[in-house]
C-alpha positions in Angstrom: -5.3 -21.4 14.0 -4.7 -19.5 17.2 -3.1 -16.0 17.1 0.1 -17.4 18.6 0.3 -20.0 15.7 0.1 -17.1 13.2 2.9 -15.2 15.0 5.0 -18.4 14.9 4.3 -18.9 11.2 5.1 -15.3 10.3 8.4 -15.6 12.2 9.5 -18.4 9.9 9.6 -16.2 6.8 13.1 -14.9 6.0 13.4 -11.1 5.9 15.8 -8.7 4.3 16.1 -5.8 6.8 14.9 -2.5 5.4 12.7 -0.7 7.9 12.5 0.8 11.4 9.9 -0.9 13.5 7.5 -0.3 15.1 6.5 2.7 13.1 5.1 5.5 15.3 1.4 5.7 16.2 -0.1 8.7 17.9 -3.5 10.4 18.4 -4.5 13.2 16.1 -5.6 15.4 19.0 -6.4 18.6 17.1 -8.2 16.9 14.3 -10.2 14.7 16.6 -11.3 17.8 18.5 -12.2 19.7 15.4 -14.3 17.0 13.9 -16.0 16.2 17.2 -16.4 12.5 16.5 -14.3 9.5 17.4 -10.7 9.5 18.6 -8.5 9.5 15.5 -5.1 7.9 15.5 -2.4 7.7 12.8 0.0 4.8 12.1 3.0 6.3 10.5 4.0 3.8 7.9 5.3 6.7 5.9 8.2 6.6 8.3 9.4 3.0 7.6 12.9 4.3 6.7 13.7 3.0 3.2 14.0 6.0 0.9 11.1 8.3 1.8 9.2 5.5 3.6 5.9 3.8 2.9 4.0 0.6 3.2 5.9 -1.0 0.3 9.0 -1.3 2.4 7.3 -3.9 4.7 6.4 -6.0 1.7 9.8 -5.8 0.2 11.3 -7.2 3.4 9.4 -10.4 2.6 10.0 -10.3 -1.1 13.7 -9.8 -1.4 14.6 -13.2 0.3 12.4 -14.9 -2.3 14.1 -13.0 -5.2 17.6 -13.8 -3.9 16.7 -17.5 -3.2 15.6 -17.8 -6.9 19.1 -16.5 -7.9 17.7 -13.4 -9.7 20.0 -10.5 -10.5 17.4 -8.3 -12.1 13.9 -7.3 -10.9 11.1 -6.2 -13.3 7.9 -4.6 -12.0 5.3 -2.1 -13.1 3.2 0.7 -11.8 1.9 4.3 -12.5 4.3 7.1 -13.5 5.0 8.5 -10.0 4.7 5.2 -8.2 6.0 4.9 -4.7 6.0 1.1 -5.2 8.4 1.4 -8.1 10.7 3.7 -6.3 10.8 1.7 -3.1 11.4 -1.5 -5.2 14.3 0.2 -7.0 15.8 1.3 -3.6 15.5 -2.1 -2.1 16.9 -3.8 -5.1 20.0 -1.5 -5.0 20.5 -2.4 -1.3 20.4 -6.1 -2.2 22.8 -5.7 -5.2 20.0 -6.2 -7.8 19.2 -4.3 -11.0 15.7 -2.6 -10.9 13.7 -2.4 -14.1 10.5 -0.3 -13.9 7.7 -0.3 -16.4 5.9 3.0 -15.7 2.5 3.7 -17.2 1.5 7.4 -17.7 -2.1 7.6 -16.4 -2.3 11.4 -15.7 -1.2 14.7 -17.2 2.4 14.8 -15.9 5.5 14.8 -18.0 8.0 12.0 -17.5 10.5 14.5 -16.1 13.0 13.9 -13.3 10.9 15.0 -10.4 9.3 13.3 -7.4 9.7 9.6 -7.5 11.1 9.6 -11.0 13.9 11.8 -9.8 14.6 9.2 -7.2 14.3 6.3 -9.7 16.9 8.1 -11.9 19.3 8.7 -9.0 19.0 5.0 -8.2 19.9 4.3 -11.9 16.8 2.2 -12.4 16.1 1.0 -15.9 12.9 2.8 -16.8 10.5 1.9 -19.6 7.7 4.5 -20.1 4.3 3.5 -21.5 1.1 5.5 -22.2 -2.2 4.5 -20.5 -5.7 5.8 -20.2 -6.0 8.9 -18.1 -7.3 8.3 -14.6 -7.1 4.5 -14.8 -4.6 1.9 -13.8 -3.6 -0.4 -16.6 -5.4 -3.7 -16.6 -3.6 -6.6 -14.9 -3.3 -8.7 -18.1 -2.0 -5.8 -20.2 0.5 -4.7 -17.6 1.8 -8.3 -16.9 2.2 -8.9 -20.7 4.2 -5.7 -21.0 6.4 -6.6 -18.0 7.0 -10.1 -19.1 7.9 -8.9 -22.6 10.5 -6.6 -21.2 11.7 -9.3 -18.9 12.3 -11.5 -21.9 14.5 -8.8 -23.5 16.7 -8.7 -20.4 16.8 -12.5 -20.3 18.0 -12.5 -23.9 20.9 -10.3 -22.8 21.9 -12.9 -20.1 20.1 -11.5 -17.0 18.4 -13.7 -14.5 15.0 -12.0 -14.1 12.3 -12.0 -11.4 9.0 -10.3 -12.3 7.2 -8.9 -9.3 3.5 -7.9 -9.6 2.6 -4.3 -8.8 2.5 -3.7 -5.1 3.7 -7.2 -4.3 0.0 -8.1 -4.2 -1.6 -10.9 -6.2 0.7 -13.9 -6.5 1.7 -13.7 -10.2 4.7 -14.3 -12.5 7.7 -15.2 -10.3 6.0 -14.3 -7.0 4.1 -17.4 -6.2 3.1 -16.6 -2.6 1.2 -13.6 -1.1 4.3 -12.1 0.4 3.0 -8.5 0.4 -0.1 -9.4 2.3 1.8 -11.4 4.9 3.8 -8.2 5.7 0.5 -6.5 6.6 -0.8 -9.3 8.8 2.4 -8.6 10.8 1.7 -4.8 10.6 -1.8 -5.3 12.0 -0.3 -7.1 15.0 2.2 -4.3 15.5 -0.6 -1.7 15.4 -2.8 -3.7 17.8 0.1 -4.0 20.3 0.7 -0.3 20.2 -3.0 0.5 20.6 -3.3 -1.7 23.7 -0.2 0.0 25.1 -2.0 3.3 24.6 -5.1 1.9 26.3 -7.6 1.3 23.5 -8.8 -1.3 21.0 -9.2 -0.1 17.4 -12.8 -0.1 16.2 -11.8 0.7 12.6 -8.7 1.0 10.4 -8.6 3.2 7.3 -6.1 3.0 4.5 -5.7 3.7 0.8 -6.1 0.6 -1.2 -4.6 0.2 -4.7 -3.3 -3.3 -5.5 -4.8 -5.2 -2.6 -2.1 -6.7 -0.5 -2.1 -4.1 2.3 -5.9 -4.4 2.7 -5.8 -8.2 2.5 -3.1 -8.4 5.2 -5.0 -6.0 7.5 -8.2 -8.0 7.0 -6.6 -11.3 7.9 -4.9 -9.6 10.9 -8.2 -8.2 12.1 -10.0 -11.5 11.5 -7.5 -13.4 13.6 -6.5 -10.9 16.3 -9.3 -8.4 16.6 -12.6 -9.5 15.0 -14.4 -6.4 16.1 -12.1 -4.1 14.1 -13.4 -3.1 10.6 -10.9 -2.5 7.9 -11.9 0.2 5.4 -10.1 0.3 2.1 -10.5 3.6 0.2 -10.0 2.7 -3.4 -7.7 5.0 -5.4 -8.1 3.3 -8.8 -10.8 0.7 -9.2 -14.6 0.3 -8.6 -15.5 -1.4 -5.4 -17.0 -4.7 -6.7 -14.2 -5.9 -8.9 -11.5 -4.7 -6.6 -13.1 -6.4 -3.5 -12.9 -9.7 -5.4 -9.2 -9.1 -5.9 -8.7 -8.4 -2.2 -10.7 -11.6 -1.3 -8.5 -13.7 -3.6 -5.4 -12.3 -1.8 -7.0 -12.9 1.6 -7.7 -16.5 0.7 -4.2 -17.2 -0.5 -2.8 -15.5 2.6 -5.0 -17.8 4.8 -3.7 -20.8 3.0 -0.1 -19.6 3.4 -0.5 -19.0 7.2 -2.1 -22.5 7.6 1.3 -23.9 6.7 1.3 -27.7 6.8 -2.1 -27.8 8.6 -5.5 -27.6 7.0 -6.1 -24.5 4.9 -8.6 -22.0 6.4 -9.2 -20.0 3.3 -12.7 -18.8 2.9 -13.9 -20.1 6.3 -14.3 -16.7 7.8 -17.1 -14.2 7.1 -16.4 -12.7 3.6 -18.6 -9.8 2.6 -18.4 -8.2 6.0 -14.6 -8.4 6.0 -13.9 -6.8 2.7 -14.9 -3.1 2.8 -13.9 -1.2 -0.3 -15.2 2.3 -0.8 -14.9 3.9 -4.3 -16.8 7.1 -3.6 -13.5 9.0 -3.1 -11.9 8.2 -6.5 -12.5 11.8 -7.5 -11.4 12.3 -11.1 -9.5 9.0 -11.2 -6.2 7.4 -10.3 -3.5 10.0 -9.7 -5.7 13.0 -10.8 -5.4 15.9 -8.3 -8.7 17.7 -7.5 -9.6 20.6 -5.2 -10.9 18.1 -2.6 -7.5 16.3 -2.7 -5.6 19.6 -2.3 -7.8 20.7 0.6 -7.3 17.3 2.4 -3.5 17.7 2.1 -3.7 21.2 3.5 -6.1 20.2 6.4 -4.0 17.5 7.9 -0.7 19.5 7.4 -2.2 22.5 9.1 -3.8 20.7 12.0 -1.2 17.9 12.7 2.0 18.8 10.8 1.7 15.6 8.7 2.0 15.6 4.9 -0.2 13.4 2.8 0.4 12.4 -0.8 -1.9 13.4 -3.7 -2.4 9.9 -5.2 -3.2 7.6 -2.2 -3.3 8.9 1.3 -5.2 12.1 0.6 -8.1 10.2 -0.9 -8.1 7.8 2.1 -8.1 10.8 4.4 -11.1 12.3 2.4 -13.0 9.1 3.0 -12.2 9.1 6.7 -13.3 12.7 7.5 -16.4 12.3 5.3 -17.6 9.2 7.2 -16.8 10.9 10.5 -18.9 13.9 9.4 -21.7 11.6 8.4 -21.9 10.0 11.8 -20.5 6.6 10.9 -18.7 6.3 14.2 -19.6 6.9 17.8 -17.7 9.4 19.9 -16.4 6.6 22.0 -14.9 4.8 19.0 -11.2 4.7 18.1 -10.2 4.9 14.5 -6.6 4.3 13.1 -5.5 5.8 9.9 -2.6 4.1 8.2 -0.3 6.6 6.4 1.1 4.5 3.6 3.6 7.0 2.2 4.0 8.3 -1.3 4.9 11.9 -0.4 7.5 12.5 -3.2 4.5 12.6 -5.6 3.6 16.0 -4.1 6.3 17.8 -6.0 5.6 17.0 -9.6 1.9 17.9 -8.8 2.9 21.2 -7.2 1.2 23.5 -9.9 -2.1 21.6 -9.8 -2.2 21.4 -6.0 -1.5 25.2 -5.6 -4.1 26.0 -8.3 -6.8 24.8 -5.9 -5.5 26.5 -2.8 -6.2 30.2 -2.0 
């Protein structure tokens, strides 16, 4: 398929308007100068506009039409305790007249109190079901799906028409039978590339936090089709690189098939190992666990550029970016784009731990 064919295919998907686009992109002038490496740019997908913003809003624009087309009135999804995905889903559901049901797994030492994203979930009157999980680890897919489908069955027994959405709108599972989340990030890659060209450069690399796979899969497909020289770095916040890369590859393949439309599927025809770059060196103490390095990363970008990172996702991706720059992974002539994927409400319930690491 040619790039214009992909644009045409994406334009055929119905959208539920949620976000402001394009999201801003600018150079990190002071940080680039301080690090003395490549030119660093930031794509502000934390400013999408729904609730406190974030990458999930793009996915939900594609998801809501599918939910409404299937005549659902209740949406069940799952995530970690302070999940931006869960809160964004609840906000989007309320905008569409749907009832949000959230299964939230407690994976780190924070009480399930009304703070951060849970405060917003409560304001949105989401139906919240708390579950305990192993510290520092996301719940396994099979276990989480079983829990969500069990809760969905309870709502169906009360007469609700339920749509179960997988975490992050990523792997096609349950009632989401197409890779809708990843398609949103193919489109986001195109948006970023158009902005970069208007600013006079071609991205050599894109960095982002990767947690459920759809954002990375969409960016990989976008790079493969529109800018083969751009490497997409996914900094894992939860899983080891090997198993997670296989999940991303599965979403990539399903996305390629979806974009092929009625024509021949192109899944798996592109280079694979080179495309899927997942780095797990920056997991720190595990999913959602704040460390001194995380706190310092949040302070560094805030002090130099006035931009706030979150403690679960983007701070770890930023750690990966500045570490690779310091290790000489990029030439001074390179241009590197950092996708800020949101999640900042999780700062507030983590306030004590963050401040304990900062002088």
